[in-house]
C-alpha positions, 0 to 999 in steps of 0.5 A: 555453500549456496547463499541463503534464499528467501522466497517472496510471493505476491498476487499482483504485477511486481513492476513498477514497484510504486505501491502496496505489495509490489513496493514492500517486496521490492524494497525489502528484497533490495535491502536484503542484499546487504545481508547476503540473501538471494531473493526469489520472487513468485508473482501470481497473475489473477488477470486473464487479459493482462500480461505481467512484466517479468523484467525490470531494470533495477530488479532486486530479485535474483530469480522471478517465476510468473504464474498466471491463471488460465481459462480453466482456473478462471472458471473455478474462480467464478464458481468460487465467487458464486458459492462465496456469495451463497455461503456469506464468505468474502469474494476477495478470497475466491482466487487461487481455488483451482486445483490445477493452479495449486498443483502448478504453484506447489511444483514451482515451490518444490523446484525452487527449494530443491535448487536453492538454499531456501530458509524462509518464505514471505507471502503477501496478501489475504487474497492468497489464503487458499495457498497457505496450507501448501506452504505449511506442508513444505516444512519451511518457516513462513510469514504471512504479510497482510500489510493492512486489514482488508475488512477495515478497508471495505468498512470505510468503503461502505461508509463512503458510498451510496446504496446499493453499492454501500450494501455490497461493500458492507456485506463484504466487510462483514464477511472479511471481519469474520475471517480476520477475527479467526485467522488460520494457524499453521505449524510452520507459520512464524507471524502474521504481519501488518503495518499499523497497530489499528490494523494489527488489532483487527487480526485474531488467530485461531488456537493461538496466543497473540505472539504470532502477530508482528508489526512493521511500518511502511518504509522509504528510501531517504536522500541524506542531503535532502537536495531540492530539485529546482524546476521552472516556475510553471511547475511551482504549486501550492498543493499536491496530491499524488498516487495511483489515481485508479485506486479507489481510496485515492479517487474517492479522496481527491474527488471529494477534495476537488468538489468540497474544499477547492471552491472554498480555497478559490474563494479566499485564494483565487490563484491557488494551484493544485497539482494532481499527479499519478497513474491511470486516472479514470475519465471521470477524474480527468473531466472533473479536473479539466473543469477547474483552471486552478487544478493541473493534472500530470499523468504517469510521471517518471518521478514523483519527487521533483513535483513534491519538492516544488509544492508547498503543501501535500494533501492526503484527505483519505476517506476510505482505506486502511494501513499507512499511506506512502504519499504521507511519508514520501512528502514528509521525508522531503520536508513538505508539510502534510494536511491529512485526514484522521484515516491517514494520520492515525495509523502513522501515529502522527500528531496534529500541529506537531508533525502534520495538520489533521483535518476532518471536514472541508472547513478544517482543510480550509483553515489548515491550508491557509495557515500553512500558506500564510505562515512560511516559518510555521510551514518550514517548521512542520516540514523539518519536524515531519522529516525527522519523524520519518528518519526515526521510524520509516527507513527501509534499512532499519526496517529490513534489519529488524525483519532479519533479526526478528523473523528471517534469522530468529 
């Protein structure tokens, strides 16, 4: 008898699995191996000029099908964007409109189902909304994994941008809110899933009771021994900020911190050192960092953990975005205390001065960071409590076990 199979569908490059849908699908697939599942991945490339990697050294996927929009599909997308603007509909949902792409997508799904013992389909992102009716017609149960509220993300963009860009973000946020307040229901849909209660409460389902919404948090792989890697002294930092540096919420937050908080810190602590590390920083951020000798930039690190271990404090001064921040739980898991904004703290249900320090403005960050740097005992205490919080709530193994029990095999 063939092993049970689950199909994962994500609208982006799955490798490397550093964030968002790629990270979720990668680690859920990895831990599904413990439950004797085969996981088949379909990745959808919406970038006409970018080539996805189909192979990855540690890939947990048993098979990988890659579907790419061609030039004709892109023409349909452009028309869809134009009509979305005219009809006050979200531009974000204009992808996958092409009937040729939909036909190709349907044929791949039918082929996979015919050749494998598929008992569930797990599709990610609101962007794939035009493909959901195709799934329903396959008579297989499926989960729509939104992770977070895109409408909420664009609301925060509009509040932290200048006109006329802020007006464009506001337009998109209102259009997305309209969609999220009346999400389509399907016969074979098991759940819509999101990572935080704040995001979950934004979603309303047409003609359906609230039981079709499921909450599961972001996860992390934990090292039980919590071994700290020792690097040369030149790699020791007071503060660290890390993540995908071309991602708008990350770029907005670290730019604000450098401009508004670093001058205050340098005035009181002249030798303070901030490390900014991550992937694909834009030229604007590179130039901003080069002007400040107290800040070091490390681009495209092979591993983030050694740099977190060599930092006293992690910062997540998020001004925009939604959902839960990987950078927060990754730091907490390594006993490194986090100073973060309410936007980053509340979706994770963190408590100020217990398992983190929450700061709302530049003077709050100055106070919190000085408090932690000047009191190593308090810093260590916050670090230990924060790690225990992650152990209780964010282990991938426990999260996937719950997904199998509640969704895949229920």
